[in-house]
MARTOR-278882 format. One line per 5 residues: number of its first residue (from 1); their letters; for each residue x, y, z of N, C-alpha, C. Coordinates in steps of 0.2 Angstrom, whole numbers, plus 5000, padded with zeros to 4 digits. Layout:
NUM = A = X,Y,Z,X,Y,Z,X,Y,Z | ...;
This chain:
1 = XXXXX = 4765,4625,5274,4767,4631,5276,4764,4633,5283 | 4767,4634,5289,4764,4635,5295,4764,4629,5300 | 4763,4631,5307,4764,4625,5312,4756,4619,5310 | 4759,4615,5313,4753,4610,5313,4749,4610,5318 | 4744,4612,5319,4740,4614,5326,4735,4610,5326;
6 = XXXXX = 4734,4606,5331,4728,4601,5334,4724,4605,5339 | 4717,4606,5337,4714,4610,5342,4708,4606,5345 | 4705,4607,5350,4701,4604,5353,4694,4608,5354 | 4694,4612,5349,4687,4618,5349,4682,4613,5348 | 4681,4608,5344,4677,4604,5342,4673,4600,5348;
11 = XXXXX = 4679,4598,5352,4676,4595,5358,4673,4599,5363 | 4676,4606,5363,4673,4610,5368,4666,4613,5365 | 4665,4613,5359,4658,4615,5357,4653,4610,5359 | 4655,4603,5358,4651,4597,5359,4649,4596,5367 | 4653,4598,5371,4653,4598,5378,4651,4605,5380;
16 = XXXXX = 4645,4605,5381,4641,4612,5384,4643,4614,5392 | 4644,4608,5396,4645,4610,5402,4653,4612,5402 | 4657,4609,5400,4664,4612,5398,4665,4619,5397 | 4661,4619,5390,4661,4626,5387,4658,4632,5392 | 4652,4632,5395,4651,4636,5400,4655,4638,5406;
21 = XXXXX = 4661,4633,5407,4664,4634,5411,4671,4640,5410 | 4673,4639,5404,4677,4643,5400,4674,4651,5400 | 4677,4655,5403,4674,4662,5404,4680,4667,5399 | 4685,4666,5399,4690,4671,5395,4693,4669,5389 | 4696,4673,5386,4700,4671,5379,4706,4668,5380;
26 = XXXXX = 4708,4670,5387,4716,4666,5389,4712,4658,5389 | 4708,4657,5392,4707,4650,5394,4705,4646,5388 | 4701,4649,5383,4701,4646,5376,4708,4645,5373 | 4711,4650,5374,4718,4649,5369,4723,4644,5372 | 4721,4642,5379,4725,4636,5383,4723,4630,5380;
31 = XXXXX = 4716,4630,5376,4714,4624,5375,4717,4621,5368 | 4720,4626,5365,4723,4625,5358,4730,4623,5359 | 4732,4618,5355,4739,4614,5356,4744,4615,5350 | 4749,4617,5352,4753,4617,5346,4758,4613,5346 | 4761,4609,5339,4764,4602,5340,4770,4605,5334;
36 = XXXXX = 4775,4599,5335,4781,4599,5330,4786,4605,5332 | 4786,4609,5337,4789,4615,5339,4790,4621,5334 | 4786,4621,5329,4786,4625,5323,4786,4633,5326 | 4788,4637,5322,4789,4644,5323,4781,4646,5323 | 4779,4649,5328,4771,4650,5329,4770,4659,5325;
41 = XXXXX = 4767,4659,5319,4765,4665,5316,4762,4670,5323 | 4763,4676,5320,4762,4681,5326,4754,4681,5327 | 4750,4679,5323,4742,4679,5324,4741,4673,5329 | 4746,4669,5329,4742,4663,5335,4746,4665,5342 | 4749,4669,5342,4752,4671,5349,4747,4674,5354;
46 = XXXXX = 4749,4673,5360,4744,4675,5366,4743,4683,5365 | 4738,4685,5366,4736,4692,5366,4738,4695,5371 | 4740,4702,5372,4744,4704,5377,4739,4706,5382 | 4742,4708,5388,4737,4709,5394,4732,4713,5392 | 4725,4712,5395,4720,4716,5393,4720,4723,5394;
51 = XXXXX = 4726,4725,5401,4727,4732,5401,4729,4736,5396 | 4733,4733,5392,4736,4737,5384,4730,4738,5381 | 4724,4734,5381,4719,4736,5377,4714,4740,5380 | 4714,4741,5386,4710,4747,5389,4713,4753,5390 | 4720,4753,5390,4724,4759,5390,4724,4762,5384;
56 = XXXXX = 4724,4758,5378,4723,4762,5371,4717,4764,5370 | 4712,4759,5372,4706,4761,5372,4704,4768,5375 | 4705,4768,5380,4704,4775,5385,4707,4781,5380 | 4713,4779,5377,4716,4785,5376,4713,4787,5368 | 4710,4783,5366,4706,4784,5360,4699,4788,5361;
61 = XXXXX = 4696,4785,5367,4690,4788,5369,4692,4796,5371 | 4698,4797,5374,4698,4803,5375,4698,4808,5370 | 4701,4805,5363,4702,4809,5359,4695,4810,5355 | 4690,4804,5356,4683,4804,5353,4679,4810,5356 | 4680,4810,5364,4677,4815,5368,4679,4822,5365;
66 = XXXXX = 4685,4824,5363,4687,4829,5362,4684,4831,5355 | 4684,4826,5350,4681,4828,5344,4673,4828,5344 | 4670,4825,5350,4663,4825,5350,4661,4833,5352 | 4665,4836,5357,4664,4843,5360,4665,4848,5353 | 4670,4847,5349,4671,4850,5344,4666,4849,5339;
71 = XXXXX = 4663,4844,5337,4658,4843,5332,4652,4846,5335 | 4650,4846,5342,4645,4849,5345,4645,4856,5343 | 4650,4859,5343,4651,4867,5344,4650,4868,5336 | 4653,4864,5331,4652,4866,5324,4644,4867,5322 | 4641,4861,5325,4634,4860,5323,4629,4865,5326;
76 = XXXXX = 4631,4867,5332,4627,4872,5335,4628,4879,5331 | 4634,4881,5331,4636,4887,5327,4632,4888,5321 | 4633,4882,5316,4630,4882,5311,4622,4882,5310 | 4619,4879,5315,4610,4881,5316,4610,4888,5319 | 4614,4890,5324,4612,4898,5325,4614,4903,5320;
81 = XXXXX = 4617,4902,5316,4620,4907,5310,4615,4906,5306 | 4612,4900,5303,4607,4899,5298,4600,4901,5300 | 4598,4901,5307,4591,4902,5308,4591,4909,5312 | 4597,4912,5312,4598,4920,5317,4597,4919,5324 | 4598,4915,5327,4597,4914,5334,4603,4915,5339;
86 = XXXXX = 4602,4916,5343,4609,4916,5348,4609,4911,5352 | 4614,4910,5356,4616,4904,5360,4610,4901,5365 | 4606,4906,5367,4601,4904,5372,4594,4904,5367 | 4594,4903,5362,4588,4904,5357,4587,4896,5355 | 4590,4893,5356,4589,4885,5353,4585,4882,5358;
91 = XXXXX = 4579,4878,5357,4577,4874,5362,4580,4868,5365 | 4577,4866,5370,4581,4860,5373,4582,4853,5369 | 4576,4853,5365,4574,4848,5361,4580,4847,5355 | 4582,4855,5353,4585,4856,5348,4593,4854,5349 | 4593,4856,5356,4600,4855,5359,4602,4848,5360;
96 = XXXXX = 4597,4844,5361,4597,4836,5362,4598,4833,5355 | 4596,4835,5350,4597,4833,5343,4603,4835,5340 | 4606,4841,5342,4613,4843,5341,4618,4838,5343 | 4618,4836,5350,4622,4831,5354,4621,4825,5350 | 4616,4823,5348,4615,4817,5344,4618,4817,5339;
101 = XXXXX = 4618,4822,5336,4620,4822,5328,4629,4822,5329 | 4630,4825,5333,4638,4825,5336,4640,4818,5336 | 4636,4815,5341,4638,4808,5344,4637,4802,5338 | 4631,4803,5334,4630,4798,5330,4632,4798,5322 | 4633,4804,5320,4634,4805,5313,4640,4804,5310;
106 = XXXXX = 4642,4799,5306,4649,4798,5304,4652,4802,5297 | 4650,4807,5297,4651,4811,5291,4659,4813,5291 | 4664,4813,5296,4669,4814,5298,4673,4807,5297 | 4677,4805,5292,4681,4800,5293,4686,4799,5299 | 4689,4804,5301,4693,4803,5307,4689,4802,5313;
111 = XXXXX = 4682,4804,5316,4680,4804,5319,4676,4797,5320 | 4675,4794,5314,4672,4788,5313,4677,4782,5314 | 4683,4784,5312,4690,4779,5313,4691,4779,5321 | 4692,4783,5324,4693,4786,5331,4686,4782,5336 | 4682,4783,5334,4675,4780,5338,4675,4773,5337;
116 = XXXXX = 4677,4770,5331,4677,4763,5330,4683,4759,5334 | 4687,4761,5333,4694,4760,5337,4694,4761,5344 | 4691,4765,5347,4691,4766,5355,4685,4760,5357 | 4679,4760,5354,4675,4755,5355,4677,4748,5354 | 4681,4746,5350,4682,4739,5348,4688,4738,5353;
121 = XXXXX = 4693,4742,5355,4698,4740,5358,4696,4740,5365 | 4691,4744,5367,4689,4742,5375,4683,4735,5373 | 4681,4734,5368,4678,4728,5369,4683,4721,5369 | 4688,4723,5364,4693,4717,5365,4697,4715,5371 | 4697,4722,5376,4700,4720,5383,4694,4717,5386;
126 = XXXXX = 4689,4718,5386,4684,4715,5390,4682,4708,5388 | 4683,4706,5380,4683,4699,5380,4688,4696,5383 | 4694,4699,5383,4699,4695,5386,4698,4693,5394 | 4695,4698,5397,4692,4697,5405,4687,4691,5405 | 4681,4694,5402,4675,4689,5402,4672,4690,5397;
131 = XXXXX = 4672,4685,5392,4669,4685,5386,4661,4686,5387 | 4657,4682,5391,4650,4682,5391,4647,4689,5393 | 4651,4691,5398,4649,4699,5400,4650,4704,5395 | 4655,4703,5392,4657,4709,5388,4652,4709,5381 | 4651,4702,5380,4646,4701,5374,4639,4705,5374;
136 = XXXXX = 4637,4703,5381,4631,4706,5383,4631,4715,5384 | 4636,4718,5386,4637,4725,5386,4637,4726,5379 | 4641,4723,5375,4641,4725,5367,4635,4725,5364 | 4631,4720,5366,4625,4720,5362,4621,4727,5365 | 4620,4727,5371,4617,4733,5374,4619,4739,5372;
141 = XXXXX = 4625,4739,5370,4628,4747,5368,4625,4746,5361 | 4627,4743,5357,4624,4744,5350,4616,4744,5349 | 4612,4743,5353,4606,4742,5354,4605,4750,5355 | 4608,4752,5360,4607,4759,5364,4608,4764,5358 | 4613,4762,5354,4616,4767,5349,4610,4769,5342;
146 = XXXXX = 4607,4762,5341,4601,4761,5337,4595,4764,5340 | 4593,4765,5347,4588,4766,5348,4589,4775,5349 | 4596,4778,5350,4597,4785,5351,4596,4788,5343 | 4597,4785,5338,4595,4786,5332,4587,4787,5330 | 4584,4783,5333,4576,4782,5332,4573,4788,5335;
151 = XXXXX = 4576,4788,5342,4574,4795,5347,4576,4801,5344 | 4581,4802,5340,4583,4808,5337,4578,4810,5332 | 4575,4805,5328,4569,4806,5324,4564,4809,5326 | 4561,4804,5332,4556,4806,5336,4556,4814,5339 | 4562,4816,5341,4563,4823,5344,4562,4828,5338;
156 = XXXXX = 4563,4825,5332,4563,4830,5327,4555,4830,5325 | 4552,4825,5323,4545,4826,5323,4541,4830,5328 | 4543,4828,5335,4540,4832,5341,4540,4839,5340 | 4546,4841,5338,4547,4849,5338,4544,4853,5332 | 4543,4850,5327,4541,4853,5320,4532,4851,5318;
161 = XXXXX = 4529,4855,5316,4522,4854,5314,4522,4852,5307 | 4527,4856,5302,4527,4854,5296,4534,4854,5293 | 4535,4850,5289,4541,4848,5284,4546,4856,5284 | 4541,4860,5282,4545,4867,5280,4549,4870,5286 | 4546,4868,5292,4549,4871,5297,4555,4867,5300;
166 = XXXXX = 4556,4860,5297,4561,4856,5300,4568,4860,5298 | 4573,4858,5304,4578,4860,5305,4585,4855,5304 | 4588,4855,5300,4593,4848,5299,4598,4850,5304 | 4601,4844,5307,4607,4844,5312,4611,4841,5308 | 4613,4838,5303,4617,4835,5299,4618,4837,5293;
171 = XXXXX = 4624,4838,5290,4624,4839,5282,4627,4833,5279 | 4624,4832,5273,4628,4827,5270,4633,4830,5265 | 4640,4825,5264,4644,4828,5261,4646,4825,5254 | 4640,4822,5252,4641,4818,5245,4639,4824,5240 | 4643,4824,5234,4642,4828,5229,4636,4828,5225;
176 = XXXXX = 4632,4823,5226,4626,4822,5223,4620,4824,5227 | 4621,4826,5233,4616,4829,5237,4613,4834,5236 | 4605,4834,5238,4602,4840,5238,4602,4843,5245 | 4604,4840,5249,4603,4843,5257,4607,4849,5258 | 4603,4855,5259,4607,4860,5259,4608,4863,5267;
181 = X = 4605,4860,5271,4604,4861,5278,4610,4857,5282;
């Protein structure tokens, strides 16, 4: 069942000089040979133009930015109401934490889906254009996201002297959680 496919990927892996010359996904695809004139399943077809990935990625990115603004407003309002302060009463440090909570927390499934779809689609388009550069950008992006999580915790410790003064900027939605903030 399926086409008889002969690939030269093993040869490409063994030849490091030739491997370094291939820079795009399309060049890798061109190294695969299809034989017997069999009908090729859709997952073997050449990927669409990278412009499609970038257009869809940016559409999802616009949706994500709208969701981040909405989430930022909801978290900020929740903290203002809980602690009885107006919009000017929150410290700059607290506003940074609220923004990081809006960016990083995955409590809303639709936000998580849209964020993952946007980033993965943009990376897909990048892989099609220049694999090495996109891989480096992807690694730096995810390192940055990880550092932001650590930075958020450090901002929390900087602002409060006691755990009793601690202000939670994210709410757990699980039923068994004792998190009330």
